[in-house]
N, C-alpha and C positions, 0 to 999 in steps of 0.2 A: 284547616283545609289541606288535603294532601297535595303535593307538588304536581303540576301538570306534566303529563308524559308527552314528550315530543312525538309528533307524527312521523311517518316514514320519510316524507320529503325533508323535514327538518333534520332528521338523523343523517340522511344522505348528504345534505349540505354541510353538516358538521364534519362528516367523514372526509369530504372533499377538501375542507380547509386544512385537515391534518396531513394531506398528501403533499410531499415535496414536489410541487407542480413543475418547477423549472427542470430539475433532473429528469423527471418523467417525460416532459416535452422533448428534451434533447435526445433522450434514448429512443423515443418513438420516431423523431425526425430522422435520425441516422438509420434506423431500421427500415423505414419506408423508402429512404433514399437508396439503400443498398438493394432492396427488392426491386425498385424501379430501374436501377442501372442494369441489373441482370436481365430483367425483362426487355429493356431497351436494346441491350446487346444481342439477345436472341432474335429480336425482330430485325436488327440491322444486318445480320448475316444472311438473311433471306434476300434474294435478288430484288432490286427496286420495283420491277414491273409486276411481281407476283403478289405484293401486298401493299399497294399504294395507300389504302385507307389507314392501315395500322401505322405506316411510317409517318403519315400526316398527323396521327394522334399522339406521337411522342411528345411534342411540346405540351399537349394537354395533360399528359401523364405527370409532367413535372409540376404543372400548376396544381393538380390534384394532390400530389404528395408533398409539396413544399408550401404553397400559398394557402390553400384551403385549411389545412390543420393549424397554420399560424393564426388565421382569422378566427377560427373556432376557439383557439386557446385565449386569444385576447378578449373575445366577447363573453365566453362562458366560464372561463377559469379566472382571468384577471378582472373580468367585469368592467372593462374600460371601453369608451367610444373608440372604434377602430382607427379612424383617420387621425383623431387627436392623439391617441396613444402613440401611433407610428410617426407623429410629427409630419404629417402630410397635408394638413389643412391650414397651416400658417407658415409664414416665412418662406413661401414657395420661391419667389424670385431671389431672395437672399440665398437660399440653399442651392438653386440652380447656378447662381453666379459663382459660388464657391466651387461647385463641381466643374464648371467650365474653366475656371482659373486653374484648378489642379490638373485638368486634362491638357490645357495649353502649356503648362510648365513641363508636364511629362513629354509632350510632343517636342518641345523646343530643346529641353535639356537632356532627354534620354533617347527618344525614338529617332529623331532626325540625325543626331550625332552618331547613333549606332548604325543607321542606314549608310552613313558616309564612311565610317571606319570598317564596317564589315561588308565585304562585297557580296556575300550571299543573302543579305537582307535587302530585298528590293521591294519598295512600296508600290502598290498598284491600287487602282480605284475601280476595278471591275469586280463587284461582289455578287455572290449568289444571293438571290432574293430571300430564299428560305433561311440561309445562314444569317443574313442581315437582320431578319425579323426575330429569329430564335436566339441568336447569340449576342445581339446588340440591343434591340429595342425591348425585348421581354426580359432579358437576363437581369437587368438592373432591378426591376421590381421583384421578380421571382426570388432572387438570391439575397437581396438586401432586407427584405421583410423579416425573414427568420433570424438572420445573423445580427445586423445592426439594429433592426427594428425591435426584436424581442430579446435575444440572448444578451446583447451588449447592455440594453437598458436594465434588464432584470439582474444581471451580474453587478452592474454599477450600484444597485441598491444594497448589495451585500458586501462590497469591498471597494477599494480605491479604483478610480477610473482606469489608471494605467494597467492595473492587474486585470480588471475586467476586459479591457481592450486587448490585452495580450492573450488572454484565454480565448476570447472570441476569434481573434485572428488565427490562433492555433487550430480551433475547431473548423474554421473556414478552410484552412490548409488541408486538414484531414478529409474533408468531404470530397476532395478531388481524387483521392487515392483509389476508391473502388472502381471508378471509371477507367483509370489507367490499367488496373489489374485485369478488368474484363477485356480491354483492347490489347492486352499483352504489351503495353508500352512500358519502357523502362522508367523507373521512379528515380529521378535525378535530384540530388540535394540542392543544386542552384535553383531549380524550378520550385522546389518546396519553399526555399527561403524567399524567393521572389513573391510567391503567392501569400506567404505569411506577412511580408512587408506591405504588400498591397492591402491586405485585410486590415492591418494596423492603421494605415493611412485612411482607409474608408471610415474606420471608427473615429479617428481623430477629426475628420471632416464633419461628421455628425455632431461631435461634441463642440467643435468650433462654431458651426453654423446653427446649431440647435434645430436641424432639419434633416430628415432622411433623404430629401431631394439631392443633397450634396453628394452622398455616396452613390445614389442611384445614377446620377448623371456621370460621375467620374467612372463608375464601374462599367457603364455602357460604352463610354468613350475608350476606356482601356481595352475592352474586347474588340471594338472597332479597329483600333490600332493593330491589335494582334492579327485580325483578319486581313488587314491591308499589308502586313509585313510577312506573315508566315503562312497565309492562306489556310488558316485552321478551319 
């Protein structure tokens, strides 16, 4: 009996298995991010009153370019249950507790002493609603899913955790640079180091708590502190 010839669907599935999915995902992720940043910058230079709908759609653009591709990658390439793979459906309170603990330590050991010793750092509690929603409430989910949710997990399967976490933190640092370039903001080494260290701590929290909720909560709290101190 001659061997059965695979049909087209089976051949496509076999070809997909041979594609290095993680590098392709990272490349696509950064490409979409750079495209979004340039589009967002072009929209932001238009006066607020002339294009209100587009300006309100900017957070949606980030969800489309960051979150949706991540969910598609998990479901159709990794073929994993999304919530379980992302460690969002178990250990919720445990993860939240770790995130709040890290945020409390940051506030007590870093932010409040910095506010005391540096006179130009004045904490305030009047926050713009749009900034609060976009930069605090949404950012934890949107940014942690691709980085600690996918990249860190997949890299940890291929190498030691500290190497995977270091590379993920480095990629997290790099993702901020296109926005600074578009806004003509100076790229300062202390800022890069700070973002890299934060990214490393985010990854360590996920490893320690075995829950993505830890990095989501701490990430959101960190951005809240930044808004309160620097009015970002």
